[in-house]
N, C-alpha and C positions, 0 to 999 in steps of 0.2 A: 292859933299859931301853926305855922307850917312844920310838919315833921321833917326829920333829917333827909329822908329819901326824897320827898317832894322838894325840899330846899335845894339839894344838890342836883337833882335830875331836871327839875322844871323851872325853878326860880333863878338859880345862879346863872344859867345861860342867858336869860332875859335881862338880868341886871348887867351882865357883861356887855351885852349888845348896847344897852343904854349908855354905859360908860364909854364904849368905843365910839358911839355916835358923838359924844361930847369931847372926847380926847382921841383924835385920830393919829396924832404924832406926839405932841407934848402940850402941856398947859403953859402957854407962853407967858401969860400974865403972872402966874405964880412963880415961874422960874426967874422972872425979872426981879421980883422983890424978895425971893427966898431961895438963894442959890444953894444953901446948905441945910441939912436936916436940923430942925430945932423943935424940941418938944413943946407942945402948946395945948391949950384947952379952949373950948368954945361952948356957949350955952344955947340950948334949944328952947326958944321962947314962944309962947302962945300969944297970938295977936288977934284972935277971934274966938268967941265961945263956940263949942261944938263937941263932937264925939271923936276921940283919938283913935286912930287906926293906922297900922303899918310900921310899928316900931322895929319889928324884926327885919323888915326889908330895909328900912332906914339904916340900921346898924350894919346890915350885910353889905351895903354899898361901900362903906369904909373898910370893912375887914377884907373884902375882896381886893381892895387896893393895897392894904397893909394889914396883915393878921394881928399885928401888935396894937392896933387902935383899941382903946377901951371906952365903952359907953356905960353910963350910969343913968337909968331912967327913974323918975319919981312918980310915974303913972304907968298904967297898963292899957293895952288895947281895950276899947269899950268904955273907958273912963270918960266922964264929962270934964272938959277942961275950960278954963276961963281966961279972958284977956289978962296978960301980964304974968301969968304963972310960968314958972321955970319947969319945963317938962323933963329936961335931962342935961347931962354934960358929956362932951366927947373929948377924949384926950388922945393925943398922938402927934406924929410928925405934922407940923403946920402945913407942909406942902400937901399932904394927904387930905387934911381937913378942908383946905381951899379947893382942891381939885374935885373932891366928892360932894361938896356942898349942894350944888344945884340938882344933881341927879337924886341925891338922898331926899332933898326937900320936895322935889317933884313927885316922888312916890308917896311920901308921907302926907303932903297936902291933898293930893288926888284921892288917896284912900280915905283920909279923914273926912273929906268933903262928901264922899259917897256914904260913909257910915253916918254922918250927920243928917243928910237928907233922908236916908232910909229910916233912921230913928224917928224923924219927924212924921213920916208917913205911917210907920208902925204904931206910933202913939194914937193916931187918928182911928186905928182899928181896934184899940183896946176895948175890951168888953164884948168883942165878937169872937167867933171861932175861925174866922177867915185867915188864911195864910197869905202873907205878902210875898210875892215872888219877883225875882229879876227876870231878865230875858237874855238873848244872845246879842243884844244891841250894845256891845262893848267896844272899847278902843282896841284896835289890832295889837296883839302881843301884850295886852294888859288884862286879859280876861281873868287870869288866875288871881290877880291882885284885886280887881274890881268885884269879883264874886265873893272873895273873902271879906271885903269891906261891907258888902250887903249883909252877910251873916253877923258881923260885929255890930252893925247898926240895928239888928233885930229882925231882919228879913230872912227869907229862905231862898235857896238856889233852885231855879228851874233846871232843865237839862243843861249840862256843861257845854256840850258841842253836838254836832250832827250824829256822832257815833253813840250818843248817850241815851237816845230814846226816839220813839216814833211820834212825830207831830206832823199831821197832814194839813198843810196850809192851802190857801186858795190856788196857788199854782200847781201844787201836787194834785189837788182835786181836778183841776183843768187837764193836767197831763193824763190822769187816769180815766177821765171821762165822766166823773161824777162822784158824789160823796160815797154812795154805796159801793161803787167799784173800787175806790181808793181804799176803803176799809177792808174789803174782801181781799184785795191784793196784799195789804199790810199783814193781815192775819195769816195769809199763805206763806209769806216770806219771813217775817220777823220771828224770833224765838218766842215760844209761848209764854215766857216769863215777862215779856215786855208789855206794858200797857200801851194802848193805842189812843192817842189824842187827836181830835179833829177840830179844825177851825170852821166855824159856821157864821153866816152873816144874816140869816133870816129864818123864819119858823119852818119853812119847807126843808131847808138843810138840816135843821134840828131834828125833824121827824125822820129824815133819812138816816141821820147819824145814830139815833136811838134804835131804829129798826135794824140797822146793820151791826149793832152791838159795840159801839165805841165805848171805851172805858172812861174817857174824859172828853167833855165837850166844851170847847172854848167859844164863848159868845164874844164876837169881835165887832167893836164899833157899833153896837146897838144902842138905841135910846132906852130909857128906864122902862117904859111900858113894854117894849119889845122883849127886853131881858126878863121881865116878870112873867110874861106870857110863855116864854121859852122854858123858864124854870118850872112853871106849873106843869108844862107838858112833859118835861123830863121826869119829874116826880120821883126822884131818887134812883132812876134806872142807870144813871151815870154820874160821875163826879163832874162838877161845873167850875169852870174858870172864866173870869171876866177879864177882857183885855181891850186895849185900844185907847191910846192917848190918856192914860190914867196918871194924874199928878197929885201932889199934895193939895192943890187948889180945888180939885173936883172929886177926890176920893170919897168925901163925906156923903155925896149924893147916891152912892151905890152900896155903902156898907150895910144898909138895911136889908139887902137882898140875901136870900138863903143860898149862898154859894160856898164852895170850898176854898177857892183861891181867887186872888186878884193879882194879875201880873202887870208890871210897869217897867217899860224901857227907860223911863225918866230916871229911875234909880241910878243908872250908870251913864246914860247919855246926856243928862241935863243937870246933874249935881255940880255945883260950883266948888272950887277948891276951898279948903279951910286955910286961912292965912296963918302961917307959921314961919319962923325965922331963926337963923343962926346968928347970934350976936356976942359981943364982948370977947372976941378972940384975943388971946394974950399968951405970951411965952411963959413957961413954968420951969 
């Protein structure tokens, strides 16, 4: 759950932008059929099995439009939900319920979809000590929501943004002139409390990274034999992360490797939404 500071400073402005995108002057359809304030209630219904995530954001959409809207939820973020279950009820001015419906559902469906996909991948790593990590491959202006959903699904967050940690990828290495040079420059510039992670693509780069004192070595898009050889060479001298097109369909082939982390952009860029709906709107 987002704390109040995060909610007010980081989350509220993004939700307001989403609402402004959907209502730039008025909700014409709603104003046609509901010219006056009328108290009503609508049900939040599950239409697909999955992991629920985003209830606080869903609720906030409506209360930003009208602070008097009341929500009652029968589940919590992280709960498994099933087709046909009633997740909650929303009561308030019917005009607000209609105008906020799509934005609220967009957040809840997207976040629940990511939590569901992450949960499926995390289950495949059960019995290992490997951490499942997300990446920065997130939807613009949705990162705070998507990374929260990864945690709810049982994954862990990699760095939040470019200010959050040192990760030297292929183009950083090219800009610096090599793995050794990039690591040396990072050590000279970054605060000593920062770990330095470097992305490598072959054993030569692995050897350079170990020799230069990288804290974390990311094995990127290597095949199984290449990764095993690299892991044997590193031999505990750095933490190891595997990355590169990891999905729930292929993660099983690498979970036997002795690594610390597996990162997957698919958690956020390829998870489908979870089908949820607002139904049974009626005046009360």
